[in-house]
C-alpha positions in Angstrom: 34.0 2.1 -7.9 36.1 3.3 -5.0 40.0 3.4 -4.9 41.4 3.7 -1.4 45.0 4.8 -1.5 47.8 6.9 -0.2 48.4 9.8 -2.6 52.0 10.2 -1.4 52.9 6.5 -1.9 54.8 5.8 -5.1 53.2 2.3 -5.5 49.8 3.8 -5.2 50.6 6.4 -7.8 51.7 3.7 -10.2 48.4 1.8 -9.6 46.4 4.9 -10.3 48.3 5.5 -13.6 47.5 1.9 -14.7 43.8 2.3 -13.9 43.6 5.5 -15.8 44.2 3.4 -18.9 40.8 1.7 -18.5 38.9 4.9 -17.5 37.3 5.2 -21.0 36.2 1.6 -20.9 34.7 2.0 -17.5 32.9 5.1 -18.6 31.2 3.2 -21.4 30.0 0.6 -18.8 28.7 3.4 -16.6 31.2 2.7 -13.9 32.7 5.8 -12.2 36.1 5.7 -10.3 36.3 7.7 -7.1 39.7 8.0 -5.4 39.9 8.5 -1.6 43.0 9.0 0.6 41.5 8.3 4.0 42.7 5.7 6.4 39.6 6.0 8.6 37.4 5.2 5.6 39.5 2.1 4.8 39.2 0.9 8.4 35.4 1.1 8.1 35.6 -1.5 5.4 38.1 -3.7 7.3 40.9 -2.8 4.9 44.3 -2.8 6.4 46.5 -2.3 3.4 46.5 0.2 0.5 45.8 0.6 -2.3 42.5 -1.4 -2.4 39.8 -1.3 -5.0 36.1 -1.5 -3.9 33.2 -1.9 -6.2 29.7 -0.8 -5.1 26.4 -2.1 -6.5 23.2 -1.1 -4.7 25.4 0.1 -1.8 26.9 -3.4 -1.4 30.7 -3.3 -1.5 33.0 -6.0 -3.2 36.7 -5.9 -2.6 39.1 -6.7 -5.5 41.6 -9.3 -4.4 43.7 -9.5 -7.7 46.7 -7.6 -9.0 45.8 -3.8 -9.3 48.8 -3.4 -11.7 47.0 -5.6 -14.3 44.4 -3.2 -15.7 42.9 -5.8 -18.1 42.1 -8.1 -15.2 40.7 -5.2 -13.2 38.5 -4.2 -16.1 37.3 -7.8 -16.6 36.5 -8.1 -12.9 34.6 -4.9 -12.8 32.4 -5.7 -15.8 31.7 -9.2 -14.4 30.6 -7.5 -11.1 28.3 -5.2 -13.1 26.8 -7.9 -15.4 26.5 -10.9 -13.1 25.2 -11.7 -9.7 28.1 -13.2 -7.7 28.5 -14.2 -4.0 31.0 -11.6 -2.8 33.7 -12.2 -0.2 33.5 -9.5 2.5 35.4 -8.4 5.5 33.9 -8.7 9.0 33.3 -4.9 9.1 31.4 -4.9 5.8 29.4 -8.0 6.9 28.4 -6.4 10.2 27.2 -3.3 8.3 25.2 -5.5 5.8 23.5 -7.3 8.6 22.6 -4.0 10.3 21.3 -2.3 7.2 19.5 -5.1 5.2 16.5 -7.2 6.1 17.8 -10.5 4.7 21.5 -11.5 4.5 22.8 -15.0 3.9 26.4 -15.7 4.9 28.6 -18.6 3.8 31.2 -19.1 6.5 33.8 -21.0 4.6 36.7 -21.0 7.1 40.1 -20.9 5.7 39.4 -22.0 2.1 41.7 -22.4 -0.8 40.7 -22.6 -4.5 39.8 -26.1 -5.5 39.0 -27.3 -2.0 35.6 -28.7 -1.1 34.5 -25.5 0.5 35.3 -23.6 -2.7 33.4 -26.1 -4.9 30.4 -25.8 -2.7 30.5 -22.0 -3.0 30.7 -22.4 -6.8 27.5 -24.5 -6.7 25.7 -21.9 -4.5 26.5 -19.3 -7.1 23.7 -21.0 -9.2 21.0 -19.6 -6.8 22.4 -16.1 -6.3 20.3 -14.6 -9.0 17.1 -16.1 -7.5 18.0 -14.8 -4.1 18.8 -11.4 -5.5 15.4 -11.2 -7.1 13.9 -12.0 -3.7 15.8 -9.2 -2.0 18.2 -11.6 -0.2 21.9 -10.6 -0.1 24.3 -13.5 -0.4 28.0 -13.1 0.8 30.9 -15.2 1.9 33.6 -14.7 4.5 36.6 -16.6 5.9 36.6 -14.6 9.1 37.0 -17.0 12.0 36.4 -14.4 14.8 33.0 -13.5 13.4 32.2 -17.2 13.0 33.1 -17.8 16.7 30.7 -14.9 17.7 27.8 -16.9 16.2 29.1 -20.2 17.7 30.2 -21.7 14.4 32.8 -24.4 15.2 32.9 -26.4 11.9 33.0 -25.2 8.3 31.6 -24.5 5.9 28.3 -23.2 7.4 25.4 -21.2 6.1 23.7 -18.6 8.3 20.6 -16.6 7.4 20.2 -13.3 9.1 16.5 -12.2 9.2 16.2 -8.7 10.5 19.6 -9.1 12.2 18.6 -12.4 13.8 20.8 -15.4 12.8 19.3 -18.8 11.8 21.6 -21.7 11.1 21.0 -23.9 8.0 21.0 -27.6 9.0 20.2 -29.2 5.7 22.5 -30.4 2.9 24.7 -27.4 2.0 25.9 -29.2 -1.2 22.3 -29.2 -2.6 21.8 -25.7 -3.9 18.1 -26.4 -4.7 17.4 -27.4 -1.2 19.2 -24.3 0.1 17.2 -22.1 -2.2 13.9 -23.7 -1.1 14.8 -23.3 2.6 15.9 -19.6 2.2 12.7 -18.6 0.4 10.3 -20.7 2.5 7.8 -18.6 4.5 8.6 -20.6 7.6 12.2 -19.6 7.3 11.5 -15.9 6.5 9.1 -15.5 9.4 10.3 -14.4 12.8 8.1 -15.5 15.7 6.4 -12.8 17.8 7.4 -10.0 15.4 6.1 -8.2 12.3 9.2 -8.4 10.2 10.4 -6.4 7.2 10.0 -8.6 4.1 10.8 -8.7 0.4 8.2 -8.3 -2.4 7.9 -12.1 -3.0 6.0 -12.5 0.2 2.3 -12.5 -0.4 0.8 -12.2 3.1 1.4 -8.6 3.8 0.7 -5.1 5.1 1.8 -2.3 2.7 3.0 1.0 3.9 5.3 3.8 2.6 8.3 4.0 5.0 8.7 7.4 6.4 5.1 8.3 5.9 3.8 9.5 9.3 0.3 8.0 8.8 1.7 4.7 7.7 3.9 4.5 10.8 1.1 5.4 13.1 -1.1 2.7 11.4 1.7 0.2 11.8 2.0 1.0 15.5 -1.7 0.3 15.9 -1.5 -3.0 14.0 1.4 -4.2 16.2 -1.4 -4.6 18.9 -3.1 -7.4 17.0 0.0 -9.3 15.8 -0.1 -11.8 18.7 -3.8 -12.5 18.2 -3.1 -13.2 14.5 -0.2 -15.5 15.4 -2.4 -17.4 17.8 -4.7 -18.2 14.9 -1.7 -19.2 12.7 -2.0 -16.1 10.6 1.3 -14.5 9.5 1.3 -10.7 9.7 4.1 -9.0 7.8 4.9 -5.6 6.3 6.6 -4.4 3.1 7.8 -1.1 1.8 9.4 -2.0 -1.5 9.4 0.6 -4.4 6.8 -0.1 -7.0 4.7 -2.4 -4.8 1.5 -0.5 -5.4 1.7 -1.0 -9.2 3.0 -4.6 -9.0 0.1 -5.8 -6.8 -2.5 -3.4 -8.3 -3.4 -1.7 -5.0 -5.8 1.2 -5.0 -3.7 3.2 -2.5 -1.0 3.0 0.2 -0.9 2.0 3.0 -3.1 -1.0 2.6 -3.9 -4.3 4.4 -4.4 -7.4 2.3 -5.5 -10.9 3.5 -4.2 -13.8 1.4 -5.5 -17.3 1.5 -4.2 -19.9 -0.9 -2.8 -17.0 -3.0 -6.2 -15.3 -3.2 -6.6 -11.9 -1.6 -9.1 -9.6 0.0 -8.2 -5.9 0.5 -9.5 -4.2 3.7 -11.6 -1.2 2.8 -12.3 0.2 6.3 -10.4 2.6 8.6 -6.8 1.3 9.0 -6.5 3.1 12.4 -9.1 0.7 13.9 -7.0 -2.3 14.6 -9.8 -4.2 16.4 -12.1 -3.9 13.4 -9.2 -5.1 11.2 -8.7 -8.1 13.5 -12.4 -9.0 13.4 -12.3 -8.7 9.5 -9.2 -11.0 9.4 -10.7 -13.6 11.7 -14.0 -13.5 9.8 -12.2 -14.2 6.5 -10.1 -16.9 8.1 -13.2 -18.8 9.4 -15.4 -18.2 6.4 -15.9 -20.4 3.4 -14.0 -18.9 0.4 -15.9 -18.0 -2.8 -16.6 -21.1 -4.8 -14.7 -19.8 -7.8 -12.1 -17.3 -6.6 -11.5 -14.0 -8.4 -7.9 -13.2 -9.0 -5.9 -10.1 -10.0 -3.4 -10.1 -12.9 -0.3 -10.8 -10.8 -1.9 -13.7 -8.9 -3.2 -15.2 -12.1 0.2 -15.1 -13.7 1.7 -16.8 -10.7 -1.0 -19.5 -10.9 -0.4 -20.0 -14.6 3.3 -20.5 -13.9 3.0 -22.7 -10.8 -0.3 -24.7 -11.1 -0.2 -27.6 -13.5 -3.9 -27.8 -14.1 -5.8 -24.5 -14.1 -9.2 -23.5 -15.4 -9.8 -19.7 -15.9 -13.1 -18.1 -16.8 -12.4 -14.7 -18.3 -15.4 -12.3 -18.0 -16.3 -8.6 -17.9 -18.6 -6.5 -15.7 -20.7 -5.5 -18.7 -21.4 -9.1 -19.7 -25.1 -9.9 -19.6 -24.7 -13.7 -19.2 -21.6 -13.8 -17.1 -23.3 -13.9 -13.7 -25.6 -16.7 -14.7 -22.7 -18.7 -16.2 -20.6 -18.2 -13.1 -23.5 -19.4 -11.0 -23.8 -22.6 -13.0 -20.1 -23.2 -13.1 -19.7 -22.8 -9.4 -21.7 -26.0 -9.0 -18.7 -28.0 -10.5 -16.0 -26.3 -8.5 -15.8 -29.1 -5.9 -15.7 -31.6 -8.8 -12.8 -29.9 -10.5 -11.0 -29.8 -7.1 -11.4 -33.6 -6.8 -9.8 -34.0 -10.2 -6.9 -31.7 -9.2 -8.0 -28.8 -11.4 -8.0 -25.3 -9.8 -10.8 -23.1 -11.0 -10.6 -19.3 -10.9 -12.2 -16.3 -12.6 -10.5 -13.1 -14.0 -11.5 -9.8 -15.5 -8.0 -9.3 -17.0 -8.9 -8.5 -20.6 -5.3 -7.6 -21.4 -4.0 -11.1 -20.4 -7.0 -12.6 -22.3 -6.1 -10.7 -25.5 -2.5 -12.0 -25.3 -3.9 -15.5 -26.0 -6.4 -14.4 -28.6 -9.5 -13.8 -26.5 -11.5 -10.7 -27.4 -15.1 -11.7 -26.6 -16.4 -12.7 -23.2 -17.1 -14.9 -21.3 -14.4 -17.4 -22.3 -13.0 -20.5 -20.7 -9.4 -21.4 -20.9 -7.7 -24.5 -19.5 -3.9 -24.1 -18.7 -1.9 -27.3 -18.8 1.5 -26.6 -17.2 1.2 -23.0 -18.4 0.0 -23.8 -22.0 -3.5 -22.4 -22.7 -6.2 -24.5 -24.3 -9.4 -22.8 -25.4 -12.8 -24.2 -24.6 -14.1 -24.6 -28.2 -13.4 -21.1 -29.7 -16.5 -21.3 -31.8 -18.9 -22.3 -29.1 -21.8 -20.0 -28.0 -21.3 -18.3 -24.7 -24.7 -19.7 -23.6 -23.2 -23.3 -23.8 -20.9 -22.4 -20.9 -24.1 -22.7 -18.8 -23.9 -26.5 -19.4 -21.7 -27.2 -16.4 -21.7 -30.9 -16.9 -20.3 -30.5 -20.4 -17.7 -28.0 -19.2 -16.6 -30.5 -16.4 -16.4 -33.3 -18.9 -14.2 -31.2 -21.2 -11.8 -30.2 -18.4 -11.4 -33.7 -17.1 -10.9 -35.0 -20.7 -8.2 -32.4 -21.3 -6.4 -33.4 -18.1 -6.7 -37.1 -18.9 -4.9 -36.5 -22.2 -1.7 -35.6 -20.4 -2.0 -38.7 -18.2 -2.6 -40.9 -21.3 0.6 -39.4 -22.9 2.6 -40.1 -19.8 1.5 -43.7 -19.7 2.6 -44.4 -23.3 
């Protein structure tokens, strides 16, 4: 927390004395007060009157608009800033800095907006999606600044503008429907910038991974820029990401890495990343090839499928399973049939996830109905999984149970 003031001003001294009353409470919350007597620093934040209180979280500033002499209100506001994701009102100077320094910034241009007006009520509704956007690495702020709005040709209010790598994109949908706004902001078509490899957040699956600042990674990235147009011509999105923890989150063998995703299933390139033409050939070959009949998925992808796919069949298996290859071969003959019935069929070697639902011997078949696991006859012999017709019949029967319940 930053307090910008004039150390020789009596009013500023009184404010400082009041804030010292909550210093112990702030310390318990892990909030540190820093006092600065610097007019130039204040101007950088667009602050034209002192004293002013600025709260920083992840380097993003929030300016306190209330009464600094009321230490209880100040304390309550600071704790709220720390514990909840809120859409912060920023000055034009702060906004310009955010746009320059962050990949994704959403700005709610409210115009002159008083509490209780329609523009204020819309902002309250948009607060409901701030947490989801925060998880996606998208910063959401609001401003009443009319000069900045004019710069982006905004003539009516309120308006929502999404800055992607500094480039503005106007939202033309229903600004009062926060779910529609969230869907638009997180849609790949919205996040994607034509003719460029853009910086993205960790929710994007189609990616190239590199450690920012690593000379080899930067050199590889320069080489890959040469094939971006060819990929775009084939409707293949090529993006990059450098988020902390990405290697562990996506179970990557090393960084940098190139991964090709199709329908959430990935292949990792194992060749020389400096040979962009070889990478392009590999990408186009994967694009034009028929995918494996039953796709193999990693832990993260499987968890996403379980959460997002209503009807999912998973065969858990291991490398040291004598019968697994033969069973997989048999079950692959019904993959097209399960697709026709709206059941997605995948395979996984994630023994940890299997153990969480009580599976300790392999192979094992599990049907997930809207995320709820249903075991394929826990007492059945593994060899019976070779009876693909029986397996198909069971899967279709389990799915039909839900339909029957819905028709009651």
